[in-house]
C-alpha positions in Angstrom: 4.9 -2.3 -25.4 1.6 -4.1 -26.1 -0.6 -0.8 -24.9 -4.2 -3.1 -26.3 -3.4 -6.1 -24.3 -2.9 -4.0 -21.1 -5.9 -2.1 -21.6 -7.7 -5.2 -22.0 -6.4 -6.1 -18.5 -7.2 -3.1 -16.9 -10.8 -2.5 -18.8 -9.9 0.8 -20.1 -9.8 1.8 -23.9 -7.8 4.9 -24.0 -9.0 7.7 -26.7 -5.5 9.1 -26.5 -2.9 6.2 -26.4 -0.1 8.6 -25.7 -1.4 9.1 -22.0 -1.1 5.6 -21.4 2.4 5.6 -22.9 3.4 8.6 -20.7 2.1 6.9 -17.7 4.1 3.7 -17.9 7.3 6.1 -18.5 9.7 5.7 -16.0 12.0 9.0 -15.5 15.1 6.8 -15.9 13.9 5.8 -19.2 13.2 9.5 -20.1 16.3 11.0 -19.0 18.2 8.1 -20.9 16.1 8.6 -24.2 15.7 12.1 -24.3 19.3 13.4 -23.0 20.1 16.7 -24.3 16.5 17.8 -24.3 15.3 20.4 -21.9 14.2 19.5 -18.4 10.6 20.7 -19.3 10.7 18.1 -22.2 12.1 15.2 -20.0 9.3 16.2 -17.4 6.6 15.9 -19.9 7.7 12.8 -21.2 7.7 10.8 -17.6 5.1 9.5 -15.6 5.5 11.7 -12.3 2.7 14.5 -12.9 0.4 11.7 -13.6 1.4 10.1 -10.4 0.5 13.1 -8.6 -3.0 13.4 -10.4 -3.6 9.7 -9.7 -2.7 9.8 -6.2 -5.7 12.2 -5.5 -8.1 10.5 -7.9 -7.4 7.4 -6.0 -7.9 8.9 -2.7 -11.4 10.2 -3.7 -12.4 7.0 -5.4 -11.4 5.3 -2.0 -13.1 7.8 0.0 -16.5 7.4 -1.7 -16.6 3.7 -2.1 -15.4 3.3 1.8 -18.2 5.8 2.6 -20.9 4.2 0.4 -19.9 0.7 1.5 -19.6 1.7 5.2 -22.3 4.4 6.1 -22.2 3.8 10.1 -18.3 3.7 10.2 -16.8 6.6 12.7 -14.3 8.9 10.4 -11.5 7.1 12.3 -12.3 3.7 11.1 -12.9 4.9 7.5 -9.3 6.7 7.8 -7.8 3.9 8.6 -9.0 1.7 6.0 -8.3 4.3 3.5 -4.6 4.7 4.7 -4.4 0.8 4.2 -6.0 0.9 0.5 -4.1 3.5 -1.0 -0.6 2.4 0.8 2.2 1.7 -1.5 2.4 -1.7 -0.6 -1.6 -2.2 -1.3 -0.4 -0.8 -4.7 2.2 -2.3 -5.8 0.4 -5.7 -4.7 -2.0 -4.5 -7.3 0.3 -3.6 -9.7 1.9 -7.0 -9.3 -1.5 -9.1 -9.8 -2.3 -7.7 -12.9 1.6 -7.6 -14.6 2.3 -4.3 -14.6 5.9 -4.3 -14.2 6.0 -5.8 -18.1 4.5 -2.8 -19.2 6.5 0.1 -18.1 9.3 1.8 -19.9 12.4 1.9 -17.4 16.1 3.4 -18.1 19.0 0.5 -18.6 20.0 1.2 -15.4 16.6 0.7 -13.8 16.5 -2.5 -15.6 19.6 -4.3 -14.2 18.8 -3.3 -10.7 15.4 -4.8 -11.2 13.5 -1.9 -11.5 10.4 -3.8 -13.0 9.5 -5.6 -9.8 10.5 -2.7 -7.1 7.5 -2.0 -5.2 7.2 1.9 -5.2 8.2 1.8 -9.1 5.2 -0.4 -9.0 3.1 1.7 -6.9 4.1 4.9 -8.8 3.0 3.4 -11.8 -0.3 2.4 -11.2 -1.3 5.6 -9.7 -0.1 7.1 -13.0 -2.4 4.9 -14.7 -5.4 6.1 -12.8 -4.4 9.9 -13.3 -4.1 8.3 -17.0 -7.4 7.3 -17.1 -9.1 10.4 -15.6 -7.8 12.9 -18.0 -8.8 10.3 -20.7 -12.1 9.4 -19.8 -12.9 11.7 -16.3 -13.8 10.8 -13.2 -16.3 8.2 -13.5 -14.5 6.0 -15.8 -11.2 6.4 -13.1 -13.8 5.5 -10.2 -14.6 2.0 -12.3 -10.9 1.7 -13.2 -10.4 1.8 -9.0 -13.5 -0.2 -8.4 -12.5 -3.1 -10.8 -8.5 -3.5 -9.4 -9.2 -2.9 -5.9 -12.7 -5.1 -5.5 -10.9 -7.9 -3.1 -9.1 -5.4 -1.4 -12.3 -3.4 -0.4 -14.0 -6.4 0.2 -11.2 -7.9 2.9 -10.9 -4.2 4.4 -11.9 -3.6 8.2 -11.0 -1.2 10.4 -9.9 -3.9 12.5 -7.6 -5.6 9.8 -6.3 -2.2 8.4 -4.6 -1.0 12.2 -1.0 -2.2 11.8 -0.4 -3.1 15.8 3.2 -3.6 15.0 4.2 -0.2 13.6 1.7 1.3 16.3 4.0 -0.7 18.9 7.0 0.4 18.0 6.2 4.2 17.8 4.9 3.8 21.1 8.3 2.6 22.7 10.0 5.1 20.5 8.5 7.9 22.0 9.3 6.6 25.2 13.0 6.4 23.8 13.4 2.6 24.3 14.6 0.0 21.3 11.9 -1.5 18.8 10.3 -5.0 19.7 11.7 -8.5 18.8 9.0 -11.1 17.5 10.1 -14.8 18.0 8.6 -17.9 16.5 7.6 -20.2 19.5 6.1 -22.5 17.9 3.5 -23.9 15.3 0.7 -26.4 15.6 -1.8 -28.3 13.8 -2.0 -30.0 10.5 -0.3 -28.0 7.5 -3.6 -26.7 6.6 -4.7 -25.7 9.6 -1.4 -24.6 11.2 -1.7 -22.1 14.6 1.4 -20.2 15.1 2.6 -18.9 18.4 4.9 -15.6 18.7 6.4 -13.8 21.6 7.1 -9.8 21.4 9.6 -8.9 23.3 10.6 -4.9 24.3 12.8 -3.8 27.4 10.7 -4.4 30.3 8.2 -6.5 29.1 6.7 -9.2 26.9 3.7 -10.5 25.2 2.3 -13.7 23.0 0.2 -13.9 20.4 -1.0 -16.5 18.0 -2.7 -16.7 14.7 -3.5 -18.6 11.5 -0.1 -16.9 9.9 3.0 -15.4 11.8 1.5 -12.0 10.6 -1.3 -12.1 12.6 0.4 -14.0 15.6 2.6 -10.9 15.7 -0.1 -8.2 15.6 -2.1 -9.8 17.9 1.2 -10.0 20.3 1.5 -6.1 19.5 -1.7 -5.4 20.3 -1.6 -7.1 23.7 1.9 -5.5 24.3 0.1 -1.9 23.5 -2.5 -2.8 25.7 0.3 -3.7 28.9 2.1 -0.4 28.2 -1.0 1.6 28.6 -2.0 -0.4 31.6 1.6 0.1 33.0 1.2 3.9 32.0 -2.1 4.1 34.3 -0.3 2.6 37.3 2.6 4.9 37.0 0.4 8.1 36.9 -2.2 6.4 39.6 1.0 6.2 42.1 2.3 9.6 41.3 -1.1 11.0 42.6 
């Protein structure tokens, strides 16, 4: 592995390169390469413990940065933003951007199944690297790493963009023992660079509509409106039963 190149990519040089090597070692590689060795040695070679540490360090660093950036935001809003930033999807996207997959040591079976591009594997490896930097250089260095890697995500994240209305709608319907909603693209309008998408969300008992510059944003709007409609319907039912 070309660890020097990776160090340049993440902007941190390890005093103990073996810690970085461990952070990049998936359990599949450890099991194959250390076959016959005690389980303790296999665990010590893999990155799962560093991943556990990195998860906590990441959570603290993101919480600190969000608090400093949004001093007047309520706890609920900060929590929403934190959940989005530390999610596996966000971590995997950042790992993909820096080409982390090419540096990870994985077993032959995992390699054949496309392990280097699996979102969860990439997310775990990135957390392990954050944990490794914390061990090697302390919290300030780890926080600096998180700040560099999450620059764009921190700029774009707000309480509004962090709320996943689609998941919330599905949970709302499940609580009422109803099937998950179905989203349908109705049409799109405008020039290719200024296209607007119109989407319908349909569920047992109703439907709602949304629009946006992307299909995802249109679905989010439709889901948000569906939640409002369901809440209004619930209020009406409660009023009638009184």
